[in-house]
DRENDO-1510 file (C-alpha; in Angstrom, 1 decimal, always signed):
<recs>
REC; n; res; u; v; w
REC; 1; UNK; +27.3; +11.9; +39.5 .
REC; 2; UNK; +28.6; +10.9; +36.5 .
REC; 3; UNK; +27.9; +7.8; +36.6 .
REC; 4; UNK; +24.8; +8.9; +36.6 .
REC; 5; UNK; +25.3; +11.3; +33.2 .
REC; 6; UNK; +27.0; +8.2; +31.3 .
REC; 7; UNK; +23.6; +6.0; +32.1 .
REC; 8; UNK; +21.2; +8.2; +31.2 .
REC; 9; UNK; +23.0; +8.5; +27.9 .
REC; 10; UNK; +23.7; +5.0; +28.0 .
REC; 11; UNK; +19.9; +4.6; +27.6 .
REC; 12; UNK; +19.2; +6.9; +25.0 .
REC; 13; UNK; +21.4; +5.6; +23.5 .
REC; 14; UNK; +19.5; +2.6; +23.6 .
REC; 15; UNK; +15.4; +4.2; +23.0 .
REC; 16; UNK; +17.3; +5.7; +19.6 .
REC; 17; UNK; +18.6; +2.1; +18.8 .
REC; 18; UNK; +14.7; +0.7; +19.0 .
REC; 19; UNK; +13.5; +3.6; +17.5 .
REC; 20; UNK; +16.2; +3.7; +14.2 .
REC; 21; UNK; +15.3; -0.2; +13.8 .
REC; 22; UNK; +11.4; -0.1; +14.2 .
REC; 23; UNK; +10.2; +2.9; +13.1 .
REC; 24; UNK; +9.3; +5.1; +9.6 .
REC; 25; UNK; +12.8; +6.3; +8.9 .
REC; 26; UNK; +13.2; +9.9; +8.9 .
REC; 27; UNK; +11.0; +10.8; +11.8 .
REC; 28; UNK; +13.9; +11.3; +14.1 .
REC; 29; UNK; +16.8; +13.0; +13.1 .
REC; 30; UNK; +20.5; +12.2; +13.6 .
REC; 31; UNK; +22.7; +13.4; +16.3 .
REC; 32; UNK; +23.9; +15.8; +15.0 .
REC; 33; UNK; +20.4; +17.5; +13.6 .
REC; 34; UNK; +19.4; +17.0; +17.4 .
REC; 35; UNK; +21.8; +19.5; +18.1 .
REC; 36; UNK; +21.6; +21.9; +15.9 .
REC; 37; UNK; +17.6; +22.0; +16.3 .
REC; 38; UNK; +17.0; +21.8; +19.8 .
REC; 39; UNK; +20.3; +21.9; +21.9 .
REC; 40; UNK; +23.1; +19.5; +22.7 .
REC; 41; UNK; +21.6; +18.5; +26.5 .
REC; 42; UNK; +20.5; +14.8; +26.9 .
REC; 43; UNK; +16.9; +15.9; +27.6 .
REC; 44; UNK; +17.4; +18.0; +23.6 .
REC; 45; UNK; +17.6; +14.1; +23.1 .
REC; 46; UNK; +15.1; +12.2; +25.1 .
REC; 47; UNK; +13.0; +15.3; +23.3 .
REC; 48; UNK; +13.6; +14.0; +19.7 .
REC; 49; UNK; +13.1; +11.2; +21.0 .
REC; 50; UNK; +9.5; +11.6; +22.8 .
REC; 51; UNK; +8.8; +13.5; +19.5 .
REC; 52; UNK; +9.9; +10.6; +16.5 .
REC; 53; UNK; +7.7; +8.2; +18.4 .
REC; 54; UNK; +4.6; +11.1; +18.8 .
REC; 55; UNK; +4.9; +11.0; +15.1 .
REC; 56; UNK; +5.2; +6.9; +14.6 .
REC; 57; UNK; +2.0; +6.4; +16.8 .
REC; 58; UNK; +0.2; +9.4; +14.5 .
REC; 59; UNK; +1.1; +7.7; +11.2 .
REC; 60; UNK; +0.0; +4.3; +12.5 .
REC; 61; UNK; -3.0; +5.5; +13.3 .
REC; 62; UNK; -3.6; +7.8; +10.6 .
REC; 63; UNK; -5.3; +5.5; +8.0 .
</recs>
């Protein structure tokens, strides 16, 4: 079980790095802000990542 949690955390970190490198600034809050806004669980990080992707797509398609 611990390995699965570590794998999930690693995957979320890679997704965060990709979003930070390609999406507009401000669409993804920092991890500390995610903890305060959504909560500290991995599902909360995943929710923030998904919302950042959606916000980016909306910005790109609204032009």
